[in-house]
mmJSON file of the N, C-alpha and C atoms, coordinates in Angstrom:
{"data_MODEL":{"atom_site":{
"group_PDB":["ATOM","ATOM","ATOM","ATOM","ATOM","ATOM","ATOM","ATOM","ATOM","ATOM","ATOM","ATOM","ATOM","ATOM","ATOM","ATOM","ATOM","ATOM","ATOM","ATOM","ATOM","ATOM","ATOM","ATOM","ATOM","ATOM","ATOM","ATOM","ATOM","ATOM","ATOM","ATOM","ATOM","ATOM","ATOM","ATOM","ATOM","ATOM","ATOM","ATOM","ATOM","ATOM","ATOM","ATOM","ATOM","ATOM","ATOM","ATOM","ATOM","ATOM","ATOM","ATOM","ATOM","ATOM","ATOM","ATOM","ATOM","ATOM","ATOM","ATOM","ATOM","ATOM","ATOM","ATOM","ATOM","ATOM","ATOM","ATOM","ATOM","ATOM","ATOM","ATOM","ATOM","ATOM","ATOM","ATOM","ATOM","ATOM","ATOM","ATOM","ATOM","ATOM","ATOM","ATOM","ATOM","ATOM","ATOM","ATOM","ATOM","ATOM","ATOM","ATOM","ATOM","ATOM","ATOM","ATOM","ATOM","ATOM","ATOM","ATOM","ATOM","ATOM","ATOM","ATOM","ATOM","ATOM","ATOM","ATOM","ATOM","ATOM","ATOM","ATOM","ATOM","ATOM","ATOM","ATOM","ATOM","ATOM","ATOM","ATOM","ATOM","ATOM","ATOM","ATOM","ATOM","ATOM","ATOM","ATOM","ATOM","ATOM","ATOM","ATOM","ATOM","ATOM","ATOM","ATOM","ATOM","ATOM","ATOM","ATOM","ATOM","ATOM","ATOM","ATOM","ATOM","ATOM","ATOM","ATOM","ATOM","ATOM","ATOM","ATOM","ATOM","ATOM","ATOM","ATOM","ATOM","ATOM","ATOM","ATOM","ATOM","ATOM","ATOM","ATOM","ATOM","ATOM","ATOM","ATOM","ATOM","ATOM","ATOM","ATOM","ATOM","ATOM","ATOM","ATOM","ATOM","ATOM","ATOM","ATOM","ATOM","ATOM","ATOM","ATOM","ATOM","ATOM","ATOM","ATOM","ATOM","ATOM","ATOM","ATOM","ATOM","ATOM","ATOM","ATOM","ATOM","ATOM","ATOM","ATOM","ATOM","ATOM","ATOM","ATOM","ATOM","ATOM","ATOM","ATOM","ATOM","ATOM","ATOM","ATOM","ATOM","ATOM","ATOM","ATOM","ATOM","ATOM","ATOM","ATOM","ATOM","ATOM","ATOM","ATOM","ATOM","ATOM","ATOM","ATOM","ATOM","ATOM","ATOM","ATOM","ATOM","ATOM"],
"id":[1,2,3,4,5,6,7,8,9,10,11,12,13,14,15,16,17,18,19,20,21,22,23,24,25,26,27,28,29,30,31,32,33,34,35,36,37,38,39,40,41,42,43,44,45,46,47,48,49,50,51,52,53,54,55,56,57,58,59,60,61,62,63,64,65,66,67,68,69,70,71,72,73,74,75,76,77,78,79,80,81,82,83,84,85,86,87,88,89,90,91,92,93,94,95,96,97,98,99,100,101,102,103,104,105,106,107,108,109,110,111,112,113,114,115,116,117,118,119,120,121,122,123,124,125,126,127,128,129,130,131,132,133,134,135,136,137,138,139,140,141,142,143,144,145,146,147,148,149,150,151,152,153,154,155,156,157,158,159,160,161,162,163,164,165,166,167,168,169,170,171,172,173,174,175,176,177,178,179,180,181,182,183,184,185,186,187,188,189,190,191,192,193,194,195,196,197,198,199,200,201,202,203,204,205,206,207,208,209,210,211,212,213,214,215,216,217,218,219,220,221,222,223,224,225,226,227,228,229,230,231,232,233,234],
"type_symbol":["N","C","C","N","C","C","N","C","C","N","C","C","N","C","C","N","C","C","N","C","C","N","C","C","N","C","C","N","C","C","N","C","C","N","C","C","N","C","C","N","C","C","N","C","C","N","C","C","N","C","C","N","C","C","N","C","C","N","C","C","N","C","C","N","C","C","N","C","C","N","C","C","N","C","C","N","C","C","N","C","C","N","C","C","N","C","C","N","C","C","N","C","C","N","C","C","N","C","C","N","C","C","N","C","C","N","C","C","N","C","C","N","C","C","N","C","C","N","C","C","N","C","C","N","C","C","N","C","C","N","C","C","N","C","C","N","C","C","N","C","C","N","C","C","N","C","C","N","C","C","N","C","C","N","C","C","N","C","C","N","C","C","N","C","C","N","C","C","N","C","C","N","C","C","N","C","C","N","C","C","N","C","C","N","C","C","N","C","C","N","C","C","N","C","C","N","C","C","N","C","C","N","C","C","N","C","C","N","C","C","N","C","C","N","C","C","N","C","C","N","C","C","N","C","C","N","C","C","N","C","C","N","C","C"],
"label_atom_id":["N","CA","C","N","CA","C","N","CA","C","N","CA","C","N","CA","C","N","CA","C","N","CA","C","N","CA","C","N","CA","C","N","CA","C","N","CA","C","N","CA","C","N","CA","C","N","CA","C","N","CA","C","N","CA","C","N","CA","C","N","CA","C","N","CA","C","N","CA","C","N","CA","C","N","CA","C","N","CA","C","N","CA","C","N","CA","C","N","CA","C","N","CA","C","N","CA","C","N","CA","C","N","CA","C","N","CA","C","N","CA","C","N","CA","C","N","CA","C","N","CA","C","N","CA","C","N","CA","C","N","CA","C","N","CA","C","N","CA","C","N","CA","C","N","CA","C","N","CA","C","N","CA","C","N","CA","C","N","CA","C","N","CA","C","N","CA","C","N","CA","C","N","CA","C","N","CA","C","N","CA","C","N","CA","C","N","CA","C","N","CA","C","N","CA","C","N","CA","C","N","CA","C","N","CA","C","N","CA","C","N","CA","C","N","CA","C","N","CA","C","N","CA","C","N","CA","C","N","CA","C","N","CA","C","N","CA","C","N","CA","C","N","CA","C","N","CA","C","N","CA","C","N","CA","C","N","CA","C","N","CA","C","N","CA","C","N","CA","C","N","CA","C"],
"label_alt_id":[null,null,null,null,null,null,null,null,null,null,null,null,null,null,null,null,null,null,null,null,null,null,null,null,null,null,null,null,null,null,null,null,null,null,null,null,null,null,null,null,null,null,null,null,null,null,null,null,null,null,null,null,null,null,null,null,null,null,null,null,null,null,null,null,null,null,null,null,null,null,null,null,null,null,null,null,null,null,null,null,null,null,null,null,null,null,null,null,null,null,null,null,null,null,null,null,null,null,null,null,null,null,null,null,null,null,null,null,null,null,null,null,null,null,null,null,null,null,null,null,null,null,null,null,null,null,null,null,null,null,null,null,null,null,null,null,null,null,null,null,null,null,null,null,null,null,null,null,null,null,null,null,null,null,null,null,null,null,null,null,null,null,null,null,null,null,null,null,null,null,null,null,null,null,null,null,null,null,null,null,null,null,null,null,null,null,null,null,null,null,null,null,null,null,null,null,null,null,null,null,null,null,null,null,null,null,null,null,null,null,null,null,null,null,null,null,null,null,null,null,null,null,null,null,null,null,null,null,null,null,null,null,null,null],
"label_comp_id":["MET","MET","MET","VAL","VAL","VAL","GLU","GLU","GLU","LEU","LEU","LEU","ASN","ASN","ASN","ASP","ASP","ASP","ILE","ILE","ILE","VAL","VAL","VAL","GLU","GLU","GLU","TYR","TYR","TYR","GLN","GLN","GLN","SER","SER","SER","ASN","ASN","ASN","ASP","ASP","ASP","MET","MET","MET","VAL","VAL","VAL","ILE","ILE","ILE","PHE","PHE","PHE","ALA","ALA","ALA","GLY","GLY","GLY","ARG","ARG","ARG","GLU","GLU","GLU","TYR","TYR","TYR","GLY","GLY","GLY","GLU","GLU","GLU","PHE","PHE","PHE","THR","THR","THR","LYS","LYS","LYS","GLY","GLY","GLY","ASP","ASP","ASP","ILE","ILE","ILE","SER","SER","SER","ILE","ILE","ILE","PRO","PRO","PRO","LEU","LEU","LEU","PRO","PRO","PRO","ILE","ILE","ILE","ARG","ARG","ARG","THR","THR","THR","SER","SER","SER","ARG","ARG","ARG","ILE","ILE","ILE","PHE","PHE","PHE","GLN","GLN","GLN","TRP","TRP","TRP","LEU","LEU","LEU","GLY","GLY","GLY","PRO","PRO","PRO","ASP","ASP","ASP","VAL","VAL","VAL","GLY","GLY","GLY","TRP","TRP","TRP","LYS","LYS","LYS","GLN","GLN","GLN","ILE","ILE","ILE","HIS","HIS","HIS","HIS","HIS","HIS","HIS","HIS","HIS","GLY","GLY","GLY","SER","SER","SER","ILE","ILE","ILE","ASP","ASP","ASP","ASP","ASP","ASP","PRO","PRO","PRO","ILE","ILE","ILE","LEU","LEU","LEU","LEU","LEU","LEU","ILE","ILE","ILE","GLU","GLU","GLU","TYR","TYR","TYR","GLN","GLN","GLN","GLN","GLN","GLN","ALA","ALA","ALA","VAL","VAL","VAL","ARG","ARG","ARG","GLY","GLY","GLY","LYS","LYS","LYS","PRO","PRO","PRO"],
"label_asym_id":["A","A","A","A","A","A","A","A","A","A","A","A","A","A","A","A","A","A","A","A","A","A","A","A","A","A","A","A","A","A","A","A","A","A","A","A","A","A","A","A","A","A","A","A","A","A","A","A","A","A","A","A","A","A","A","A","A","A","A","A","A","A","A","A","A","A","A","A","A","A","A","A","A","A","A","A","A","A","A","A","A","A","A","A","A","A","A","A","A","A","A","A","A","A","A","A","A","A","A","A","A","A","A","A","A","A","A","A","A","A","A","A","A","A","A","A","A","A","A","A","A","A","A","A","A","A","A","A","A","A","A","A","A","A","A","A","A","A","A","A","A","A","A","A","A","A","A","A","A","A","A","A","A","A","A","A","A","A","A","A","A","A","A","A","A","A","A","A","A","A","A","A","A","A","A","A","A","A","A","A","A","A","A","A","A","A","A","A","A","A","A","A","A","A","A","A","A","A","A","A","A","A","A","A","A","A","A","A","A","A","A","A","A","A","A","A","A","A","A","A","A","A","A","A","A","A","A","A","A","A","A","A","A","A"],
"label_entity_id":["1","1","1","1","1","1","1","1","1","1","1","1","1","1","1","1","1","1","1","1","1","1","1","1","1","1","1","1","1","1","1","1","1","1","1","1","1","1","1","1","1","1","1","1","1","1","1","1","1","1","1","1","1","1","1","1","1","1","1","1","1","1","1","1","1","1","1","1","1","1","1","1","1","1","1","1","1","1","1","1","1","1","1","1","1","1","1","1","1","1","1","1","1","1","1","1","1","1","1","1","1","1","1","1","1","1","1","1","1","1","1","1","1","1","1","1","1","1","1","1","1","1","1","1","1","1","1","1","1","1","1","1","1","1","1","1","1","1","1","1","1","1","1","1","1","1","1","1","1","1","1","1","1","1","1","1","1","1","1","1","1","1","1","1","1","1","1","1","1","1","1","1","1","1","1","1","1","1","1","1","1","1","1","1","1","1","1","1","1","1","1","1","1","1","1","1","1","1","1","1","1","1","1","1","1","1","1","1","1","1","1","1","1","1","1","1","1","1","1","1","1","1","1","1","1","1","1","1","1","1","1","1","1","1"],
"label_seq_id":[1,1,1,2,2,2,3,3,3,4,4,4,5,5,5,6,6,6,7,7,7,8,8,8,9,9,9,10,10,10,11,11,11,12,12,12,13,13,13,14,14,14,15,15,15,16,16,16,17,17,17,18,18,18,19,19,19,20,20,20,21,21,21,22,22,22,23,23,23,24,24,24,25,25,25,26,26,26,27,27,27,28,28,28,29,29,29,30,30,30,31,31,31,32,32,32,33,33,33,34,34,34,35,35,35,36,36,36,37,37,37,38,38,38,39,39,39,40,40,40,41,41,41,42,42,42,43,43,43,44,44,44,45,45,45,46,46,46,47,47,47,48,48,48,49,49,49,50,50,50,51,51,51,52,52,52,53,53,53,54,54,54,55,55,55,56,56,56,57,57,57,58,58,58,59,59,59,60,60,60,61,61,61,62,62,62,63,63,63,64,64,64,65,65,65,66,66,66,67,67,67,68,68,68,69,69,69,70,70,70,71,71,71,72,72,72,73,73,73,74,74,74,75,75,75,76,76,76,77,77,77,78,78,78],
"pdbx_PDB_ins_code":[null,null,null,null,null,null,null,null,null,null,null,null,null,null,null,null,null,null,null,null,null,null,null,null,null,null,null,null,null,null,null,null,null,null,null,null,null,null,null,null,null,null,null,null,null,null,null,null,null,null,null,null,null,null,null,null,null,null,null,null,null,null,null,null,null,null,null,null,null,null,null,null,null,null,null,null,null,null,null,null,null,null,null,null,null,null,null,null,null,null,null,null,null,null,null,null,null,null,null,null,null,null,null,null,null,null,null,null,null,null,null,null,null,null,null,null,null,null,null,null,null,null,null,null,null,null,null,null,null,null,null,null,null,null,null,null,null,null,null,null,null,null,null,null,null,null,null,null,null,null,null,null,null,null,null,null,null,null,null,null,null,null,null,null,null,null,null,null,null,null,null,null,null,null,null,null,null,null,null,null,null,null,null,null,null,null,null,null,null,null,null,null,null,null,null,null,null,null,null,null,null,null,null,null,null,null,null,null,null,null,null,null,null,null,null,null,null,null,null,null,null,null,null,null,null,null,null,null,null,null,null,null,null,null],
"Cartn_x":[0.946,2.227,2.132,2.751,2.786,4.242,4.58,5.935,5.89,6.883,7.007,8.078,7.714,8.624,8.587,9.454,9.498,9.542,10.434,10.464,11.212,10.618,11.272,11.327,12.474,12.665,13.056,12.418,12.764,13.065,14.12,14.448,15.016,14.799,15.44,16.01,16.484,17.067,16.054,14.799,13.809,12.567,12.63,11.472,11.928,11.22,11.475,10.125,10.079,8.878,9.244,8.45,8.6,7.354,7.55,6.446,6.802,5.803,6.088,4.846,5.057,3.961,4.034,2.902,2.777,2.08,2.581,1.956,1.584,0.313,-0.166,-1.361,-2.127,-3.271,-4.316,-5.573,-6.691,-7.327,-7.502,-8.121,-9.248,-10.4,-11.551,-12.281,-12.244,-12.848,-12.123,-12.882,-12.263,-11.95,-12.122,-11.831,-10.422,-9.661,-8.31,-8.126,-7.782,-7.659,-6.271,-5.5,-4.196,-4.404,-3.541,-3.701,-2.431,-2.323,-1.258,-1.742,-1.04,-1.487,-0.403,-0.784,0.113,0.106,1.272,1.322,2.319,2.06,3.031,3.015,4.186,4.337,5.274,4.931,5.767,6.144,7.442,7.978,8.638,8.46,9.062,9.848,11.018,11.828,11.237,10.804,10.149,11.033,12.32,13.259,13.663,14.717,15.261,14.307,13.374,12.427,11.378,11.079,10.038,10.642,11.597,12.222,11.445,11.577,10.89,9.464,8.503,7.1,6.501,5.691,4.946,3.801,3.742,2.698,1.655,1.92,0.963,1.165,0.054,0.107,-1.117,-0.895,-2.004,-1.764,-2.826,-2.735,-3.945,-3.722,-4.805,-4.663,-5.795,-5.839,-6.156,-5.217,-5.356,-6.394,-6.504,-7.378,-8.826,-9.724,-11.094,-11.865,-11.636,-12.335,-11.838,-10.532,-9.963,-10.454,-10.584,-11.098,-12.527,-13.36,-14.746,-14.768,-13.951,-13.887,-13.458,-12.462,-11.983,-13.083,-13.746,-14.813,-15.946,-16.323,-17.374,-16.974,-15.719,-15.231,-15.212,-14.78,-14.731,-16.137,-17.065,-18.449,-19.236,-18.678,-19.361,-20.484,-20.366,-21.39,-20.836,-21.689,-21.233,-21.025],
"Cartn_y":[-9.719,-9.189,-8.672,-7.542,-6.947,-6.727,-7.119,-6.912,-5.886,-4.994,-4.005,-4.48,-4.576,-5.061,-4.129,-4.412,-3.661,-2.157,-1.75,-0.38,0.55,1.713,2.819,3.952,4.601,5.659,6.954,8.025,9.372,10.168,10.988,11.71,13.089,13.963,15.27,15.389,16.549,16.708,16.526,16.877,16.833,16.003,15.201,14.393,13.12,12.021,10.747,10.17,9.67,9.025,7.583,6.656,5.245,4.814,4.153,3.556,2.095,1.241,-0.172,-1.015,-2.246,-3.192,-3.774,-3.766,-4.417,-5.749,-6.775,-8.094,-8.507,-8.778,-9.186,-10.107,-10.236,-11.133,-10.603,-10.655,-10.312,-11.613,-11.759,-12.955,-12.55,-13.171,-12.946,-14.278,-14.872,-16.192,-17.209,-17.92,-18.918,-18.364,-17.045,-16.403,-15.828,-16.114,-15.579,-15.102,-13.824,-13.238,-12.628,-13.04,-12.418,-10.979,-10.093,-8.689,-8.112,-8.178,-7.433,-5.994,-5.044,-3.656,-2.76,-1.924,-0.893,0.244,0.721,1.656,2.783,3.889,4.983,5.554,5.974,6.579,7.765,8.85,10.046,10.384,10.562,10.96,12.324,13.171,14.507,14.746,15.379,15.778,17.062,17.037,18.194,18.87,18.634,19.286,18.382,18.788,17.919,17.672,18.558,18.354,17.286,17.109,16.167,14.955,15.18,14.094,13.785,12.567,12.116,11.696,12.128,11.759,11.316,10.268,9.874,10.864,11.528,12.533,12.069,10.926,10.412,8.908,8.193,6.767,6.465,5.819,5.408,3.973,3.209,1.844,1.505,0.769,0.361,-1.114,-1.812,-3.183,-3.105,-3.538,-3.41,-4.35,-5.545,-6.57,-6.301,-5.938,-5.581,-6.721,-7.956,-9.091,-9.31,-9.217,-9.351,-8.223,-7.024,-5.893,-6.167,-6.688,-7.027,-8.104,-9.137,-10.21,-9.648,-8.762,-8.147,-7.3,-6.463,-5.608,-6.433,-7.523,-8.381,-9.052,-9.487,-10.136,-9.16,-7.94,-6.924,-6.597,-6.522,-6.171,-7.371,-8.577,-9.775,-10.208,-9.851,-10.235,-11.289,-12.218,-13.26,-12.707],
"Cartn_z":[7.033,6.657,5.219,4.981,3.65,3.268,2.036,1.526,0.405,0.36,-0.705,-1.671,-2.963,-4.001,-5.206,-6.167,-7.43,-7.163,-6.282,-5.772,-6.727,-6.946,-7.626,-6.611,-6.5,-5.496,-6.192,-5.775,-6.224,-4.969,-4.997,-3.773,-4.046,-3.078,-3.022,-1.61,-1.246,0.095,1.217,0.964,2.05,1.721,0.65,0.294,-0.414,-0.121,-0.793,-1.218,-2.453,-2.968,-3.315,-2.807,-3.142,-3.912,-5.027,-5.774,-5.994,-5.938,-6.12,-5.969,-5.562,-5.376,-3.969,-3.296,-1.996,-2.226,-1.58,-1.647,-0.238,-0.05,1.26,1.107,2.176,2.167,3.139,2.725,3.596,4.046,5.352,5.895,6.841,6.636,7.516,7.617,8.798,8.972,8.11,7.273,6.399,5.001,4.821,3.537,3.569,2.531,2.401,0.956,0.801,-0.529,-0.674,-1.695,-1.919,-2.392,-1.957,-2.315,-2.939,-4.255,-4.926,-5.122,-4.541,-4.547,-5.139,-6.089,-6.616,-5.594,-5.196,-4.081,-4.292,-3.63,-3.565,-2.154,-1.715,-0.392,-0.517,0.149,0.136,1.577,1.788,3.091,2.945,3.957,3.932,5.214,5.067,6.214,6.755,8.005,8.623,9.664,9.577,10.481,11.619,12.337,13.388,14.554,14.791,15.894,15.575,14.285,13.867,13.163,12.263,11.506,10.234,9.738,8.544,8.891,8.099,8.299,6.973,7.036,5.841,5.679,4.529,4.303,3.289,2.634,1.648,1.482,1.337,0.98,0.134,-0.995,-1.857,-2.299,-2.346,-2.845,-3.69,-4.765,-5.662,-6.013,-6.004,-6.488,-7.974,-8.813,-10.267,-10.88,-10.344,-10.912,-10.479,-11.406,-11.012,-10.355,-10.781,-10.17,-8.744,-8.547,-7.205,-6.296,-6.84,-6.062,-5.595,-6.471,-6.099,-5.023,-5.176,-4.169,-2.814,-2.823,-1.582,-0.941,-1.744,-1.207,-0.622,-1.296,-0.79,0.52,0.607,1.831,2.991,2.738,3.799,4.295,3.363,3.708,4.23,4.095,4.555,3.636,2.345,1.379,0.423,-0.013,-0.952,-2.358],
"occupancy":[1.0,1.0,1.0,1.0,1.0,1.0,1.0,1.0,1.0,1.0,1.0,1.0,1.0,1.0,1.0,1.0,1.0,1.0,1.0,1.0,1.0,1.0,1.0,1.0,1.0,1.0,1.0,1.0,1.0,1.0,1.0,1.0,1.0,1.0,1.0,1.0,1.0,1.0,1.0,1.0,1.0,1.0,1.0,1.0,1.0,1.0,1.0,1.0,1.0,1.0,1.0,1.0,1.0,1.0,1.0,1.0,1.0,1.0,1.0,1.0,1.0,1.0,1.0,1.0,1.0,1.0,1.0,1.0,1.0,1.0,1.0,1.0,1.0,1.0,1.0,1.0,1.0,1.0,1.0,1.0,1.0,1.0,1.0,1.0,1.0,1.0,1.0,1.0,1.0,1.0,1.0,1.0,1.0,1.0,1.0,1.0,1.0,1.0,1.0,1.0,1.0,1.0,1.0,1.0,1.0,1.0,1.0,1.0,1.0,1.0,1.0,1.0,1.0,1.0,1.0,1.0,1.0,1.0,1.0,1.0,1.0,1.0,1.0,1.0,1.0,1.0,1.0,1.0,1.0,1.0,1.0,1.0,1.0,1.0,1.0,1.0,1.0,1.0,1.0,1.0,1.0,1.0,1.0,1.0,1.0,1.0,1.0,1.0,1.0,1.0,1.0,1.0,1.0,1.0,1.0,1.0,1.0,1.0,1.0,1.0,1.0,1.0,1.0,1.0,1.0,1.0,1.0,1.0,1.0,1.0,1.0,1.0,1.0,1.0,1.0,1.0,1.0,1.0,1.0,1.0,1.0,1.0,1.0,1.0,1.0,1.0,1.0,1.0,1.0,1.0,1.0,1.0,1.0,1.0,1.0,1.0,1.0,1.0,1.0,1.0,1.0,1.0,1.0,1.0,1.0,1.0,1.0,1.0,1.0,1.0,1.0,1.0,1.0,1.0,1.0,1.0,1.0,1.0,1.0,1.0,1.0,1.0,1.0,1.0,1.0,1.0,1.0,1.0,1.0,1.0,1.0,1.0,1.0,1.0],
"B_iso_or_equiv":[0.0,0.0,0.0,0.0,0.0,0.0,0.0,0.0,0.0,0.0,0.0,0.0,0.0,0.0,0.0,0.0,0.0,0.0,0.0,0.0,0.0,0.0,0.0,0.0,0.0,0.0,0.0,0.0,0.0,0.0,0.0,0.0,0.0,0.0,0.0,0.0,0.0,0.0,0.0,0.0,0.0,0.0,0.0,0.0,0.0,0.0,0.0,0.0,0.0,0.0,0.0,0.0,0.0,0.0,0.0,0.0,0.0,0.0,0.0,0.0,0.0,0.0,0.0,0.0,0.0,0.0,0.0,0.0,0.0,0.0,0.0,0.0,0.0,0.0,0.0,0.0,0.0,0.0,0.0,0.0,0.0,0.0,0.0,0.0,0.0,0.0,0.0,0.0,0.0,0.0,0.0,0.0,0.0,0.0,0.0,0.0,0.0,0.0,0.0,0.0,0.0,0.0,0.0,0.0,0.0,0.0,0.0,0.0,0.0,0.0,0.0,0.0,0.0,0.0,0.0,0.0,0.0,0.0,0.0,0.0,0.0,0.0,0.0,0.0,0.0,0.0,0.0,0.0,0.0,0.0,0.0,0.0,0.0,0.0,0.0,0.0,0.0,0.0,0.0,0.0,0.0,0.0,0.0,0.0,0.0,0.0,0.0,0.0,0.0,0.0,0.0,0.0,0.0,0.0,0.0,0.0,0.0,0.0,0.0,0.0,0.0,0.0,0.0,0.0,0.0,0.0,0.0,0.0,0.0,0.0,0.0,0.0,0.0,0.0,0.0,0.0,0.0,0.0,0.0,0.0,0.0,0.0,0.0,0.0,0.0,0.0,0.0,0.0,0.0,0.0,0.0,0.0,0.0,0.0,0.0,0.0,0.0,0.0,0.0,0.0,0.0,0.0,0.0,0.0,0.0,0.0,0.0,0.0,0.0,0.0,0.0,0.0,0.0,0.0,0.0,0.0,0.0,0.0,0.0,0.0,0.0,0.0,0.0,0.0,0.0,0.0,0.0,0.0,0.0,0.0,0.0,0.0,0.0,0.0],
"pdbx_formal_charge":[null,null,null,null,null,null,null,null,null,null,null,null,null,null,null,null,null,null,null,null,null,null,null,null,null,null,null,null,null,null,null,null,null,null,null,null,null,null,null,null,null,null,null,null,null,null,null,null,null,null,null,null,null,null,null,null,null,null,null,null,null,null,null,null,null,null,null,null,null,null,null,null,null,null,null,null,null,null,null,null,null,null,null,null,null,null,null,null,null,null,null,null,null,null,null,null,null,null,null,null,null,null,null,null,null,null,null,null,null,null,null,null,null,null,null,null,null,null,null,null,null,null,null,null,null,null,null,null,null,null,null,null,null,null,null,null,null,null,null,null,null,null,null,null,null,null,null,null,null,null,null,null,null,null,null,null,null,null,null,null,null,null,null,null,null,null,null,null,null,null,null,null,null,null,null,null,null,null,null,null,null,null,null,null,null,null,null,null,null,null,null,null,null,null,null,null,null,null,null,null,null,null,null,null,null,null,null,null,null,null,null,null,null,null,null,null,null,null,null,null,null,null,null,null,null,null,null,null,null,null,null,null,null,null],
"auth_seq_id":[1,1,1,2,2,2,3,3,3,4,4,4,5,5,5,6,6,6,7,7,7,8,8,8,9,9,9,10,10,10,11,11,11,12,12,12,13,13,13,14,14,14,15,15,15,16,16,16,17,17,17,18,18,18,19,19,19,20,20,20,21,21,21,22,22,22,23,23,23,24,24,24,25,25,25,26,26,26,27,27,27,28,28,28,29,29,29,30,30,30,31,31,31,32,32,32,33,33,33,34,34,34,35,35,35,36,36,36,37,37,37,38,38,38,39,39,39,40,40,40,41,41,41,42,42,42,43,43,43,44,44,44,45,45,45,46,46,46,47,47,47,48,48,48,49,49,49,50,50,50,51,51,51,52,52,52,53,53,53,54,54,54,55,55,55,56,56,56,57,57,57,58,58,58,59,59,59,60,60,60,61,61,61,62,62,62,63,63,63,64,64,64,65,65,65,66,66,66,67,67,67,68,68,68,69,69,69,70,70,70,71,71,71,72,72,72,73,73,73,74,74,74,75,75,75,76,76,76,77,77,77,78,78,78],
"auth_comp_id":["MET","MET","MET","VAL","VAL","VAL","GLU","GLU","GLU","LEU","LEU","LEU","ASN","ASN","ASN","ASP","ASP","ASP","ILE","ILE","ILE","VAL","VAL","VAL","GLU","GLU","GLU","TYR","TYR","TYR","GLN","GLN","GLN","SER","SER","SER","ASN","ASN","ASN","ASP","ASP","ASP","MET","MET","MET","VAL","VAL","VAL","ILE","ILE","ILE","PHE","PHE","PHE","ALA","ALA","ALA","GLY","GLY","GLY","ARG","ARG","ARG","GLU","GLU","GLU","TYR","TYR","TYR","GLY","GLY","GLY","GLU","GLU","GLU","PHE","PHE","PHE","THR","THR","THR","LYS","LYS","LYS","GLY","GLY","GLY","ASP","ASP","ASP","ILE","ILE","ILE","SER","SER","SER","ILE","ILE","ILE","PRO","PRO","PRO","LEU","LEU","LEU","PRO","PRO","PRO","ILE","ILE","ILE","ARG","ARG","ARG","THR","THR","THR","SER","SER","SER","ARG","ARG","ARG","ILE","ILE","ILE","PHE","PHE","PHE","GLN","GLN","GLN","TRP","TRP","TRP","LEU","LEU","LEU","GLY","GLY","GLY","PRO","PRO","PRO","ASP","ASP","ASP","VAL","VAL","VAL","GLY","GLY","GLY","TRP","TRP","TRP","LYS","LYS","LYS","GLN","GLN","GLN","ILE","ILE","ILE","HIS","HIS","HIS","HIS","HIS","HIS","HIS","HIS","HIS","GLY","GLY","GLY","SER","SER","SER","ILE","ILE","ILE","ASP","ASP","ASP","ASP","ASP","ASP","PRO","PRO","PRO","ILE","ILE","ILE","LEU","LEU","LEU","LEU","LEU","LEU","ILE","ILE","ILE","GLU","GLU","GLU","TYR","TYR","TYR","GLN","GLN","GLN","GLN","GLN","GLN","ALA","ALA","ALA","VAL","VAL","VAL","ARG","ARG","ARG","GLY","GLY","GLY","LYS","LYS","LYS","PRO","PRO","PRO"],
"auth_asym_id":["A","A","A","A","A","A","A","A","A","A","A","A","A","A","A","A","A","A","A","A","A","A","A","A","A","A","A","A","A","A","A","A","A","A","A","A","A","A","A","A","A","A","A","A","A","A","A","A","A","A","A","A","A","A","A","A","A","A","A","A","A","A","A","A","A","A","A","A","A","A","A","A","A","A","A","A","A","A","A","A","A","A","A","A","A","A","A","A","A","A","A","A","A","A","A","A","A","A","A","A","A","A","A","A","A","A","A","A","A","A","A","A","A","A","A","A","A","A","A","A","A","A","A","A","A","A","A","A","A","A","A","A","A","A","A","A","A","A","A","A","A","A","A","A","A","A","A","A","A","A","A","A","A","A","A","A","A","A","A","A","A","A","A","A","A","A","A","A","A","A","A","A","A","A","A","A","A","A","A","A","A","A","A","A","A","A","A","A","A","A","A","A","A","A","A","A","A","A","A","A","A","A","A","A","A","A","A","A","A","A","A","A","A","A","A","A","A","A","A","A","A","A","A","A","A","A","A","A","A","A","A","A","A","A"],
"auth_atom_id":["N","CA","C","N","CA","C","N","CA","C","N","CA","C","N","CA","C","N","CA","C","N","CA","C","N","CA","C","N","CA","C","N","CA","C","N","CA","C","N","CA","C","N","CA","C","N","CA","C","N","CA","C","N","CA","C","N","CA","C","N","CA","C","N","CA","C","N","CA","C","N","CA","C","N","CA","C","N","CA","C","N","CA","C","N","CA","C","N","CA","C","N","CA","C","N","CA","C","N","CA","C","N","CA","C","N","CA","C","N","CA","C","N","CA","C","N","CA","C","N","CA","C","N","CA","C","N","CA","C","N","CA","C","N","CA","C","N","CA","C","N","CA","C","N","CA","C","N","CA","C","N","CA","C","N","CA","C","N","CA","C","N","CA","C","N","CA","C","N","CA","C","N","CA","C","N","CA","C","N","CA","C","N","CA","C","N","CA","C","N","CA","C","N","CA","C","N","CA","C","N","CA","C","N","CA","C","N","CA","C","N","CA","C","N","CA","C","N","CA","C","N","CA","C","N","CA","C","N","CA","C","N","CA","C","N","CA","C","N","CA","C","N","CA","C","N","CA","C","N","CA","C","N","CA","C","N","CA","C","N","CA","C","N","CA","C","N","CA","C","N","CA","C"],
"pdbx_PDB_model_num":[1,1,1,1,1,1,1,1,1,1,1,1,1,1,1,1,1,1,1,1,1,1,1,1,1,1,1,1,1,1,1,1,1,1,1,1,1,1,1,1,1,1,1,1,1,1,1,1,1,1,1,1,1,1,1,1,1,1,1,1,1,1,1,1,1,1,1,1,1,1,1,1,1,1,1,1,1,1,1,1,1,1,1,1,1,1,1,1,1,1,1,1,1,1,1,1,1,1,1,1,1,1,1,1,1,1,1,1,1,1,1,1,1,1,1,1,1,1,1,1,1,1,1,1,1,1,1,1,1,1,1,1,1,1,1,1,1,1,1,1,1,1,1,1,1,1,1,1,1,1,1,1,1,1,1,1,1,1,1,1,1,1,1,1,1,1,1,1,1,1,1,1,1,1,1,1,1,1,1,1,1,1,1,1,1,1,1,1,1,1,1,1,1,1,1,1,1,1,1,1,1,1,1,1,1,1,1,1,1,1,1,1,1,1,1,1,1,1,1,1,1,1,1,1,1,1,1,1,1,1,1,1,1,1]
}}}
């Protein structure tokens, strides 16, 4: 589960940008790593036939040590 917090919203008639922090957890076997992620998401209105669509999502782990631990866990390396 991932929660979005500390949200800042920018909007126009056909676009919305959310920036904030996602808090979640990566688990693989007996390894569990908390993941505070700085994130941005952009949604655009593409008309009544399509509706709102997410056109961009970016996330970054700010803590370099936590990023290394996460990368090692994903790759299965100590």
